[in-house]
N, CA, C and O atoms as a Tripos MOL2 file, in Angstrom:
@<TRIPOS>MOLECULE
protein
  248   247    62     0     0
PROTEIN
NO_CHARGES

@<TRIPOS>ATOM
      1 N          41.5880  101.8950  106.4410 N.3       1 MET1
      2 CA         40.6980  103.0230  106.5140 C.3       1 MET1
      3 C          39.7280  102.8010  107.6700 C.2       1 MET1
      4 O          39.2470  101.6880  107.8860 O.2       1 MET1
      5 N          39.4540  103.8470  108.3910 N.am      2 LYS2
      6 CA         38.5730  103.7760  109.5470 C.3       2 LYS2
      7 C          37.1160  103.7720  109.1120 C.2       2 LYS2
      8 O          36.7540  104.3890  108.1100 O.2       2 LYS2
      9 N          36.2910  103.0750  109.8690 N.am      3 ILE3
     10 CA         34.8670  102.9760  109.5550 C.3       3 ILE3
     11 C          34.1980  104.3440  109.6710 C.2       3 ILE3
     12 O          33.2550  104.6400  108.9360 O.2       3 ILE3
     13 N          34.6760  105.1690  110.5820 N.am      4 LYS4
     14 CA         34.0960  106.4970  110.7610 C.3       4 LYS4
     15 C          34.3080  107.3540  109.5060 C.2       4 LYS4
     16 O          33.4240  108.1150  109.1120 O.2       4 LYS4
     17 N          35.4720  107.2250  108.8930 N.am      5 GLU5
     18 CA         35.7540  107.9690  107.6610 C.3       5 GLU5
     19 C          34.8390  107.5070  106.5280 C.2       5 GLU5
     20 O          34.3810  108.3130  105.7190 O.2       5 GLU5
     21 N          34.5810  106.2120  106.4820 N.am      6 LEU6
     22 CA         33.7420  105.6640  105.4230 C.3       6 LEU6
     23 C          32.2850  106.0950  105.5760 C.2       6 LEU6
     24 O          31.5940  106.3300  104.5850 O.2       6 LEU6
     25 N          31.8240  106.1960  106.8160 N.am      7 ARG7
     26 CA         30.4270  106.5780  107.0400 C.3       7 ARG7
     27 C          30.1600  108.0210  106.6730 C.2       7 ARG7
     28 O          29.0110  108.3920  106.4330 O.2       7 ARG7
     29 N          31.1960  108.8450  106.6230 N.am      8 ASP8
     30 CA         31.0310  110.2450  106.2510 C.3       8 ASP8
     31 C          30.8820  110.4350  104.7480 C.2       8 ASP8
     32 O          30.4570  111.5010  104.3020 O.2       8 ASP8
     33 N          31.2230  109.4220  103.9600 N.am      9 LYS9
     34 CA         31.1630  109.5270  102.5080 C.3       9 LYS9
     35 C          29.7610  109.1790  102.0110 C.2       9 LYS9
     36 O          29.0120  108.4610  102.6750 O.2       9 LYS9
     37 N          29.4210  109.7000  100.8290 N.am     10 ASN10
     38 CA         28.1150  109.3600  100.2750 C.3      10 ASN10
     39 C          28.2040  108.0410   99.5060 C.2      10 ASN10
     40 O          29.2890  107.4900   99.3200 O.2      10 ASN10
     41 N          27.0610  107.5500   99.0680 N.am     11 ILE11
     42 CA         26.9840  106.2210   98.4590 C.3      11 ILE11
     43 C          27.7740  106.1380   97.1620 C.2      11 ILE11
     44 O          28.4170  105.1230   96.8920 O.2      11 ILE11
     45 N          27.7340  107.1910   96.3600 N.am     12 GLU12
     46 CA         28.4630  107.1860   95.0860 C.3      12 GLU12
     47 C          29.9740  107.0870   95.3130 C.2      12 GLU12
     48 O          30.6700  106.3610   94.6020 O.2      12 GLU12
     49 N          30.4720  107.8250   96.3100 N.am     13 GLU13
     50 CA         31.9040  107.7570   96.6220 C.3      13 GLU13
     51 C          32.2760  106.3600   97.1010 C.2      13 GLU13
     52 O          33.3340  105.8410   96.7470 O.2      13 GLU13
     53 N          31.4080  105.7520   97.9040 N.am     14 LEU14
     54 CA         31.6840  104.4050   98.4070 C.3      14 LEU14
     55 C          31.7260  103.3890   97.2730 C.2      14 LEU14
     56 O          32.5790  102.5010   97.2620 O.2      14 LEU14
     57 N          30.8100  103.5190   96.3220 N.am     15 LYS15
     58 CA         30.7980  102.5810   95.1910 C.3      15 LYS15
     59 C          32.0530  102.7430   94.3390 C.2      15 LYS15
     60 O          32.6040  101.7620   93.8400 O.2      15 LYS15
     61 N          32.4960  103.9760   94.1770 N.am     16 LYS16
     62 CA         33.7220  104.2220   93.4190 C.3      16 LYS16
     63 C          34.9270  103.6330   94.1510 C.2      16 LYS16
     64 O          35.7880  103.0050   93.5350 O.2      16 LYS16
     65 N          34.9830  103.8390   95.4640 N.am     17 MET17
     66 CA         36.0720  103.2750   96.2660 C.3      17 MET17
     67 C          36.0620  101.7560   96.2190 C.2      17 MET17
     68 O          37.1160  101.1220   96.1660 O.2      17 MET17
     69 N          34.8590  101.1690   96.2380 N.am     18 LEU18
     70 CA         34.7290   99.7190   96.1970 C.3      18 LEU18
     71 C          35.3180   99.1510   94.9080 C.2      18 LEU18
     72 O          36.0310   98.1480   94.9370 O.2      18 LEU18
     73 N          35.0220   99.7890   93.7880 N.am     19 ALA19
     74 CA         35.5700   99.3360   92.5080 C.3      19 ALA19
     75 C          37.0900   99.4710   92.4860 C.2      19 ALA19
     76 O          37.7860   98.5910   91.9770 O.2      19 ALA19
     77 N          37.6040  100.5660   93.0340 N.am     20 GLU20
     78 CA         39.0560  100.7700   93.0690 C.3      20 GLU20
     79 C          39.7380   99.7390   93.9560 C.2      20 GLU20
     80 O          40.7890   99.2080   93.5950 O.2      20 GLU20
     81 N          39.1470   99.4510   95.1160 N.am     21 LYS21
     82 CA         39.7340   98.4740   96.0450 C.3      21 LYS21
     83 C          39.7370   97.0830   95.4250 C.2      21 LYS21
     84 O          40.7180   96.3490   95.5490 O.2      21 LYS21
     85 N          38.6430   96.7180   94.7590 N.am     22 ARG22
     86 CA         38.5920   95.3940   94.1330 C.3      22 ARG22
     87 C          39.6250   95.2690   93.0130 C.2      22 ARG22
     88 O          40.2350   94.2140   92.8340 O.2      22 ARG22
     89 N          39.8100   96.3350   92.2770 N.am     23 ASP23
     90 CA         40.8230   96.3330   91.2230 C.3      23 ASP23
     91 C          42.2180   96.2100   91.8280 C.2      23 ASP23
     92 O          43.0700   95.4960   91.3000 O.2      23 ASP23
     93 N          42.4420   96.9050   92.9280 N.am     24 LYS24
     94 CA         43.7450   96.8410   93.5900 C.3      24 LYS24
     95 C          44.0160   95.4440   94.1390 C.2      24 LYS24
     96 O          45.1440   94.9560   94.0640 O.2      24 LYS24
     97 N          42.9860   94.7980   94.6930 N.am     25 ILE25
     98 CA         43.1440   93.4250   95.1930 C.3      25 ILE25
     99 C          43.5270   92.4910   94.0600 C.2      25 ILE25
    100 O          44.3960   91.6320   94.2090 O.2      25 ILE25
    101 N          42.8590   92.6710   92.9160 N.am     26 ARG26
    102 CA         43.1700   91.8230   91.7600 C.3      26 ARG26
    103 C          44.6190   92.0070   91.3310 C.2      26 ARG26
    104 O          45.3140   91.0320   91.0460 O.2      26 ARG26
    105 N          45.0720   93.2470   91.2860 N.am     27 ASN27
    106 CA         46.4550   93.5130   90.8960 C.3      27 ASN27
    107 C          47.4460   92.9550   91.9140 C.2      27 ASN27
    108 O          48.5020   92.4460   91.5380 O.2      27 ASN27
    109 N          47.1160   93.0470   93.1820 N.am     28 ILE28
    110 CA         47.9950   92.5050   94.2200 C.3      28 ILE28
    111 C          48.1010   90.9930   94.0870 C.2      28 ILE28
    112 O          49.1840   90.4280   94.2390 O.2      28 ILE28
    113 N          46.9710   90.3320   93.8020 N.am     29 ARG29
    114 CA         47.0050   88.8730   93.6410 C.3      29 ARG29
    115 C          47.8980   88.4600   92.4750 C.2      29 ARG29
    116 O          48.6460   87.4870   92.5750 O.2      29 ARG29
    117 N          47.8180   89.1990   91.3710 N.am     30 PHE30
    118 CA         48.6770   88.8870   90.2310 C.3      30 PHE30
    119 C          50.1470   89.1090   90.5850 C.2      30 PHE30
    120 O          51.0090   88.3200   90.1990 O.2      30 PHE30
    121 N          50.4240   90.1710   91.3100 N.am     31 ASP31
    122 CA         51.7990   90.4500   91.7150 C.3      31 ASP31
    123 C          52.3380   89.3940   92.6710 C.2      31 ASP31
    124 O          53.5070   89.0160   92.5940 O.2      31 ASP31
    125 N          51.4900   88.9250   93.5620 N.am     32 ILE32
    126 CA         51.9060   87.8660   94.4890 C.3      32 ILE32
    127 C          52.2020   86.5870   93.7190 C.2      32 ILE32
    128 O          53.1850   85.9010   93.9990 O.2      32 ILE32
    129 N          51.3560   86.2680   92.7550 N.am     33 ALA33
    130 CA         51.5500   85.0580   91.9540 C.3      33 ALA33
    131 C          52.8300   85.1440   91.1320 C.2      33 ALA33
    132 O          53.4870   84.1330   90.8880 O.2      33 ALA33
    133 N          53.1810   86.3540   90.7070 N.am     34 ALA34
    134 CA         54.3880   86.5430   89.9050 C.3      34 ALA34
    135 C          55.6200   86.7900   90.7850 C.2      34 ALA34
    136 O          56.7080   87.0680   90.2800 O.2      34 ALA34
    137 N          55.4360   86.6850   92.1040 N.am     35 LYS35
    138 CA         56.5280   86.8710   93.0780 C.3      35 LYS35
    139 C          57.1190   88.2740   93.0170 C.2      35 LYS35
    140 O          58.3120   88.4560   93.2610 O.2      35 LYS35
    141 N          56.2930   89.2650   92.6930 N.am     36 GLN36
    142 CA         56.7780   90.6500   92.6290 C.3      36 GLN36
    143 C          56.5090   91.4020   93.9280 C.2      36 GLN36
    144 O          57.0820   92.4660   94.1600 O.2      36 GLN36
    145 N          55.6410   90.8510   94.7740 N.am     37 VAL37
    146 CA         55.2810   91.5180   96.0170 C.3      37 VAL37
    147 C          55.6530   90.6190   97.1820 C.2      37 VAL37
    148 O          55.3910   89.4170   97.1590 O.2      37 VAL37
    149 N          56.2630   91.2070   98.1960 N.am     38 LYS38
    150 CA         56.5870   90.4310   99.3830 C.3      38 LYS38
    151 C          55.6140   90.7220  100.5140 C.2      38 LYS38
    152 O          55.5380   89.9530  101.4730 O.2      38 LYS38
    153 N          54.8640   91.8230  100.4230 N.am     39 ASN39
    154 CA         53.9370   92.2060  101.4760 C.3      39 ASN39
    155 C          52.5510   91.6360  101.1860 C.2      39 ASN39
    156 O          51.7290   92.2880  100.5420 O.2      39 ASN39
    157 N          52.2950   90.4130  101.6650 N.am     40 ASN40
    158 CA         51.0030   89.7720  101.4440 C.3      40 ASN40
    159 C          49.9170   90.3810  102.3060 C.2      40 ASN40
    160 O          48.7340   90.2580  101.9920 O.2      40 ASN40
    161 N          50.2990   91.0280  103.3730 N.am     41 ARG41
    162 CA         49.3290   91.6180  104.3000 C.3      41 ARG41
    163 C          48.5420   92.7590  103.6490 C.2      41 ARG41
    164 O          47.4270   93.0660  104.0700 O.2      41 ARG41
    165 N          49.1120   93.3730  102.6460 N.am     42 GLU42
    166 CA         48.4340   94.4710  101.9540 C.3      42 GLU42
    167 C          47.1140   93.9860  101.3480 C.2      42 GLU42
    168 O          46.1150   94.7030  101.3860 O.2      42 GLU42
    169 N          47.1090   92.7860  100.7960 N.am     43 ALA43
    170 CA         45.8840   92.2320  100.2130 C.3      43 ALA43
    171 C          44.8350   92.0180  101.3030 C.2      43 ALA43
    172 O          43.6490   92.2650  101.0860 O.2      43 ALA43
    173 N          45.2670   91.5660  102.4510 N.am     44 ARG44
    174 CA         44.3480   91.3380  103.5610 C.3      44 ARG44
    175 C          43.7040   92.6430  104.0150 C.2      44 ARG44
    176 O          42.5020   92.6920  104.2760 O.2      44 ARG44
    177 N          44.5030   93.6920  104.1060 N.am     45 ASN45
    178 CA         43.9730   94.9920  104.5240 C.3      45 ASN45
    179 C          42.9780   95.5450  103.5030 C.2      45 ASN45
    180 O          41.9710   96.1450  103.8780 O.2      45 ASN45
    181 N          43.2550   95.3440  102.2300 N.am     46 GLU46
    182 CA         42.3380   95.8110  101.1890 C.3      46 GLU46
    183 C          41.0180   95.0400  101.2620 C.2      46 GLU46
    184 O          39.9480   95.6200  101.0780 O.2      46 GLU46
    185 N          41.0940   93.7420  101.5290 N.am     47 LYS47
    186 CA         39.8830   92.9360  101.6490 C.3      47 LYS47
    187 C          39.0410   93.4070  102.8230 C.2      47 LYS47
    188 O          37.8130   93.4270  102.7410 O.2      47 LYS47
    189 N          39.6930   93.7830  103.9100 N.am     48 ARG48
    190 CA         38.9590   94.2960  105.0690 C.3      48 ARG48
    191 C          38.2580   95.6040  104.7230 C.2      48 ARG48
    192 O          37.1260   95.8390  105.1450 O.2      48 ARG48
    193 N          38.9340   96.4530  103.9550 N.am     49 ASP49
    194 CA         38.3110   97.7090  103.5450 C.3      49 ASP49
    195 C          37.0900   97.4490  102.6650 C.2      49 ASP49
    196 O          36.0740   98.1310  102.7920 O.2      49 ASP49
    197 N          37.1890   96.4690  101.7790 N.am     50 VAL50
    198 CA         36.0560   96.1110  100.9230 C.3      50 VAL50
    199 C          34.8940   95.6290  101.7870 C.2      50 VAL50
    200 O          33.7440   95.9930  101.5390 O.2      50 VAL50
    201 N          35.1840   94.8220  102.7880 N.am     51 ALA51
    202 CA         34.1280   94.3240  103.6730 C.3      51 ALA51
    203 C          33.4610   95.4640  104.4290 C.2      51 ALA51
    204 O          32.2420   95.4670  104.6000 O.2      51 ALA51
    205 N          34.2450   96.4230  104.8800 N.am     52 LYS52
    206 CA         33.6840   97.5760  105.5860 C.3      52 LYS52
    207 C          32.7630   98.3770  104.6680 C.2      52 LYS52
    208 O          31.6740   98.7860  105.0700 O.2      52 LYS52
    209 N          33.2080   98.5930  103.4430 N.am     53 ILE53
    210 CA         32.3970   99.3580  102.4880 C.3      53 ILE53
    211 C          31.0940   98.6210  102.1870 C.2      53 ILE53
    212 O          30.0260   99.2320  102.1480 O.2      53 ILE53
    213 N          31.1840   97.3110  101.9740 N.am     54 LEU54
    214 CA         29.9780   96.5340  101.6870 C.3      54 LEU54
    215 C          29.0150   96.5390  102.8690 C.2      54 LEU54
    216 O          27.8000   96.5590  102.6760 O.2      54 LEU54
    217 N          29.5430   96.5200  104.0770 N.am     55 THR55
    218 CA         28.7170   96.5790  105.2640 C.3      55 THR55
    219 C          27.9500   97.8930  105.3250 C.2      55 THR55
    220 O          26.7530   97.9100  105.6130 O.2      55 THR55
    221 N          28.6430   98.9870  105.0530 N.am     56 ILE56
    222 CA         27.9900  100.2940  105.0850 C.3      56 ILE56
    223 C          26.9520  100.4030  103.9790 C.2      56 ILE56
    224 O          25.8570  100.9200  104.2030 O.2      56 ILE56
    225 N          27.2880   99.9200  102.7870 N.am     57 LEU57
    226 CA         26.3310   99.9810  101.6770 C.3      57 LEU57
    227 C          25.1010   99.1210  101.9650 C.2      57 LEU57
    228 O          23.9860   99.5020  101.6090 O.2      57 LEU57
    229 N          25.2880   97.9830  102.5970 N.am     58 GLY58
    230 CA         24.1660   97.1060  102.9480 C.3      58 GLY58
    231 C          23.2850   97.7300  104.0020 C.2      58 GLY58
    232 O          22.0630   97.5950  103.9590 O.2      58 GLY58
    233 N          23.8990   98.4140  104.9480 N.am     59 ALA59
    234 CA         23.1280   99.0440  106.0180 C.3      59 ALA59
    235 C          22.3720  100.2710  105.5040 C.2      59 ALA59
    236 O          21.3290  100.6340  106.0500 O.2      59 ALA59
    237 N          22.8910  100.9010  104.4690 N.am     60 SER60
    238 CA         22.2220  102.1050  103.9510 C.3      60 SER60
    239 C          21.0070  101.7550  103.0940 C.2      60 SER60
    240 O          20.1580  102.6130  102.8500 O.2      60 SER60
    241 N          20.9120  100.5000  102.6330 N.am     61 ASP61
    242 CA         19.7770  100.0930  101.8130 C.3      61 ASP61
    243 C          18.5170   99.8750  102.6530 C.2      61 ASP61
    244 O          17.4040   99.9050  102.1270 O.2      61 ASP61
    245 N          18.6910   99.6580  103.9380 N.am     62 LYS62
    246 CA         17.5400   99.3280  104.8030 C.3      62 LYS62
    247 C          16.8610  100.5450  105.3350 C.2      62 LYS62
    248 O          15.8820  100.4330  106.0730 O.2      62 LYS62
@<TRIPOS>BOND
     1     1     2 1
     2     2     3 1
     3     3     4 2
     4     3     5 am
     5     5     6 1
     6     6     7 1
     7     7     8 2
     8     7     9 am
     9     9    10 1
    10    10    11 1
    11    11    12 2
    12    11    13 am
    13    13    14 1
    14    14    15 1
    15    15    16 2
    16    15    17 am
    17    17    18 1
    18    18    19 1
    19    19    20 2
    20    19    21 am
    21    21    22 1
    22    22    23 1
    23    23    24 2
    24    23    25 am
    25    25    26 1
    26    26    27 1
    27    27    28 2
    28    27    29 am
    29    29    30 1
    30    30    31 1
    31    31    32 2
    32    31    33 am
    33    33    34 1
    34    34    35 1
    35    35    36 2
    36    35    37 am
    37    37    38 1
    38    38    39 1
    39    39    40 2
    40    39    41 am
    41    41    42 1
    42    42    43 1
    43    43    44 2
    44    43    45 am
    45    45    46 1
    46    46    47 1
    47    47    48 2
    48    47    49 am
    49    49    50 1
    50    50    51 1
    51    51    52 2
    52    51    53 am
    53    53    54 1
    54    54    55 1
    55    55    56 2
    56    55    57 am
    57    57    58 1
    58    58    59 1
    59    59    60 2
    60    59    61 am
    61    61    62 1
    62    62    63 1
    63    63    64 2
    64    63    65 am
    65    65    66 1
    66    66    67 1
    67    67    68 2
    68    67    69 am
    69    69    70 1
    70    70    71 1
    71    71    72 2
    72    71    73 am
    73    73    74 1
    74    74    75 1
    75    75    76 2
    76    75    77 am
    77    77    78 1
    78    78    79 1
    79    79    80 2
    80    79    81 am
    81    81    82 1
    82    82    83 1
    83    83    84 2
    84    83    85 am
    85    85    86 1
    86    86    87 1
    87    87    88 2
    88    87    89 am
    89    89    90 1
    90    90    91 1
    91    91    92 2
    92    91    93 am
    93    93    94 1
    94    94    95 1
    95    95    96 2
    96    95    97 am
    97    97    98 1
    98    98    99 1
    99    99   100 2
   100    99   101 am
   101   101   102 1
   102   102   103 1
   103   103   104 2
   104   103   105 am
   105   105   106 1
   106   106   107 1
   107   107   108 2
   108   107   109 am
   109   109   110 1
   110   110   111 1
   111   111   112 2
   112   111   113 am
   113   113   114 1
   114   114   115 1
   115   115   116 2
   116   115   117 am
   117   117   118 1
   118   118   119 1
   119   119   120 2
   120   119   121 am
   121   121   122 1
   122   122   123 1
   123   123   124 2
   124   123   125 am
   125   125   126 1
   126   126   127 1
   127   127   128 2
   128   127   129 am
   129   129   130 1
   130   130   131 1
   131   131   132 2
   132   131   133 am
   133   133   134 1
   134   134   135 1
   135   135   136 2
   136   135   137 am
   137   137   138 1
   138   138   139 1
   139   139   140 2
   140   139   141 am
   141   141   142 1
   142   142   143 1
   143   143   144 2
   144   143   145 am
   145   145   146 1
   146   146   147 1
   147   147   148 2
   148   147   149 am
   149   149   150 1
   150   150   151 1
   151   151   152 2
   152   151   153 am
   153   153   154 1
   154   154   155 1
   155   155   156 2
   156   155   157 am
   157   157   158 1
   158   158   159 1
   159   159   160 2
   160   159   161 am
   161   161   162 1
   162   162   163 1
   163   163   164 2
   164   163   165 am
   165   165   166 1
   166   166   167 1
   167   167   168 2
   168   167   169 am
   169   169   170 1
   170   170   171 1
   171   171   172 2
   172   171   173 am
   173   173   174 1
   174   174   175 1
   175   175   176 2
   176   175   177 am
   177   177   178 1
   178   178   179 1
   179   179   180 2
   180   179   181 am
   181   181   182 1
   182   182   183 1
   183   183   184 2
   184   183   185 am
   185   185   186 1
   186   186   187 1
   187   187   188 2
   188   187   189 am
   189   189   190 1
   190   190   191 1
   191   191   192 2
   192   191   193 am
   193   193   194 1
   194   194   195 1
   195   195   196 2
   196   195   197 am
   197   197   198 1
   198   198   199 1
   199   199   200 2
   200   199   201 am
   201   201   202 1
   202   202   203 1
   203   203   204 2
   204   203   205 am
   205   205   206 1
   206   206   207 1
   207   207   208 2
   208   207   209 am
   209   209   210 1
   210   210   211 1
   211   211   212 2
   212   211   213 am
   213   213   214 1
   214   214   215 1
   215   215   216 2
   216   215   217 am
   217   217   218 1
   218   218   219 1
   219   219   220 2
   220   219   221 am
   221   221   222 1
   222   222   223 1
   223   223   224 2
   224   223   225 am
   225   225   226 1
   226   226   227 1
   227   227   228 2
   228   227   229 am
   229   229   230 1
   230   230   231 1
   231   231   232 2
   232   231   233 am
   233   233   234 1
   234   234   235 1
   235   235   236 2
   236   235   237 am
   237   237   238 1
   238   238   239 1
   239   239   240 2
   240   239   241 am
   241   241   242 1
   242   242   243 1
   243   243   244 2
   244   243   245 am
   245   245   246 1
   246   246   247 1
   247   247   248 2
@<TRIPOS>SUBSTRUCTURE
     1 MET1         2 RESIDUE 1 A MET
     2 LYS2         6 RESIDUE 1 A LYS
     3 ILE3        10 RESIDUE 1 A ILE
     4 LYS4        14 RESIDUE 1 A LYS
     5 GLU5        18 RESIDUE 1 A GLU
     6 LEU6        22 RESIDUE 1 A LEU
     7 ARG7        26 RESIDUE 1 A ARG
     8 ASP8        30 RESIDUE 1 A ASP
     9 LYS9        34 RESIDUE 1 A LYS
    10 ASN10       38 RESIDUE 1 A ASN
    11 ILE11       42 RESIDUE 1 A ILE
    12 GLU12       46 RESIDUE 1 A GLU
    13 GLU13       50 RESIDUE 1 A GLU
    14 LEU14       54 RESIDUE 1 A LEU
    15 LYS15       58 RESIDUE 1 A LYS
    16 LYS16       62 RESIDUE 1 A LYS
    17 MET17       66 RESIDUE 1 A MET
    18 LEU18       70 RESIDUE 1 A LEU
    19 ALA19       74 RESIDUE 1 A ALA
    20 GLU20       78 RESIDUE 1 A GLU
    21 LYS21       82 RESIDUE 1 A LYS
    22 ARG22       86 RESIDUE 1 A ARG
    23 ASP23       90 RESIDUE 1 A ASP
    24 LYS24       94 RESIDUE 1 A LYS
    25 ILE25       98 RESIDUE 1 A ILE
    26 ARG26      102 RESIDUE 1 A ARG
    27 ASN27      106 RESIDUE 1 A ASN
    28 ILE28      110 RESIDUE 1 A ILE
    29 ARG29      114 RESIDUE 1 A ARG
    30 PHE30      118 RESIDUE 1 A PHE
    31 ASP31      122 RESIDUE 1 A ASP
    32 ILE32      126 RESIDUE 1 A ILE
    33 ALA33      130 RESIDUE 1 A ALA
    34 ALA34      134 RESIDUE 1 A ALA
    35 LYS35      138 RESIDUE 1 A LYS
    36 GLN36      142 RESIDUE 1 A GLN
    37 VAL37      146 RESIDUE 1 A VAL
    38 LYS38      150 RESIDUE 1 A LYS
    39 ASN39      154 RESIDUE 1 A ASN
    40 ASN40      158 RESIDUE 1 A ASN
    41 ARG41      162 RESIDUE 1 A ARG
    42 GLU42      166 RESIDUE 1 A GLU
    43 ALA43      170 RESIDUE 1 A ALA
    44 ARG44      174 RESIDUE 1 A ARG
    45 ASN45      178 RESIDUE 1 A ASN
    46 GLU46      182 RESIDUE 1 A GLU
    47 LYS47      186 RESIDUE 1 A LYS
    48 ARG48      190 RESIDUE 1 A ARG
    49 ASP49      194 RESIDUE 1 A ASP
    50 VAL50      198 RESIDUE 1 A VAL
    51 ALA51      202 RESIDUE 1 A ALA
    52 LYS52      206 RESIDUE 1 A LYS
    53 ILE53      210 RESIDUE 1 A ILE
    54 LEU54      214 RESIDUE 1 A LEU
    55 THR55      218 RESIDUE 1 A THR
    56 ILE56      222 RESIDUE 1 A ILE
    57 LEU57      226 RESIDUE 1 A LEU
    58 GLY58      230 RESIDUE 1 A GLY
    59 ALA59      234 RESIDUE 1 A ALA
    60 SER60      238 RESIDUE 1 A SER
    61 ASP61      242 RESIDUE 1 A ASP
    62 LYS62      246 RESIDUE 1 A LYS
Protein backbone atom coordinates (compact mmCIF):
# COMPACT_ATOMS: atom_id res chain seq x y z
CA MET A 1 0.00 0.00 0.00
CA LYS A 2 1.27 3.45 -0.88
CA ILE A 3 1.97 6.00 1.83
CA LYS A 4 -0.10 8.58 -0.05
CA GLU A 5 -3.17 6.34 0.15
CA LEU A 6 -2.66 5.87 3.87
CA ARG A 7 -2.36 9.60 4.55
CA ASP A 8 -5.76 10.18 2.97
CA LYS A 9 -7.46 7.93 5.54
CA ASN A 10 -8.63 9.11 8.94
CA ILE A 11 -7.21 7.85 12.23
CA GLU A 12 -10.04 5.40 12.94
CA GLU A 13 -9.62 3.73 9.54
CA LEU A 14 -5.87 3.47 10.12
CA LYS A 15 -6.35 1.84 13.52
CA LYS A 16 -8.77 -0.66 12.01
CA MET A 17 -6.33 -1.43 9.18
CA LEU A 18 -3.52 -1.82 11.72
CA ALA A 19 -5.46 -4.46 13.65
CA GLU A 20 -6.32 -6.31 10.43
CA LYS A 21 -2.70 -6.26 9.21
CA ARG A 22 -1.39 -7.54 12.54
CA ASP A 23 -3.93 -10.34 12.50
CA LYS A 24 -2.95 -11.22 8.94
CA ILE A 25 0.75 -11.30 9.90
CA ARG A 26 -0.05 -13.66 12.75
CA ASN A 27 -1.97 -15.97 10.43
CA ILE A 28 0.82 -15.90 7.85
CA ARG A 29 3.38 -16.85 10.51
CA PHE A 30 1.28 -19.83 11.56
CA ASP A 31 0.88 -20.89 7.94
CA ILE A 32 4.62 -20.61 7.34
CA ALA A 33 5.32 -22.70 10.43
CA ALA A 34 2.86 -25.33 9.22
CA LYS A 35 4.49 -25.28 5.74
CA GLN A 36 1.20 -24.21 4.12
CA VAL A 37 2.59 -21.02 2.57
CA LYS A 38 5.47 -20.78 0.15
CA ASN A 39 5.36 -17.00 -0.29
CA ASN A 40 7.32 -15.70 2.71
CA ARG A 41 7.61 -12.26 1.15
CA GLU A 42 3.93 -11.61 1.86
CA ALA A 43 4.70 -11.39 5.59
CA ARG A 44 7.46 -8.89 4.90
CA ASN A 45 5.14 -6.68 2.86
CA GLU A 46 2.49 -6.75 5.59
CA LYS A 47 5.10 -5.76 8.18
CA ARG A 48 6.10 -2.81 6.02
CA ASP A 49 2.47 -1.72 5.80
CA VAL A 50 2.19 -1.91 9.60
CA ALA A 51 5.30 0.24 9.94
CA LYS A 52 3.88 2.82 7.53
CA ILE A 53 0.61 2.97 9.45
CA LEU A 54 2.41 3.33 12.78
CA THR A 55 4.55 6.10 11.34
CA ILE A 56 1.50 8.04 10.20
CA LEU A 57 -0.29 7.50 13.52
CA GLY A 58 2.80 8.68 15.42
CA ALA A 59 3.13 11.77 13.28
CA SER A 60 -0.54 12.64 13.73
CA ASP A 61 -0.20 12.68 17.54
CA LYS A 62 2.25 15.60 17.45
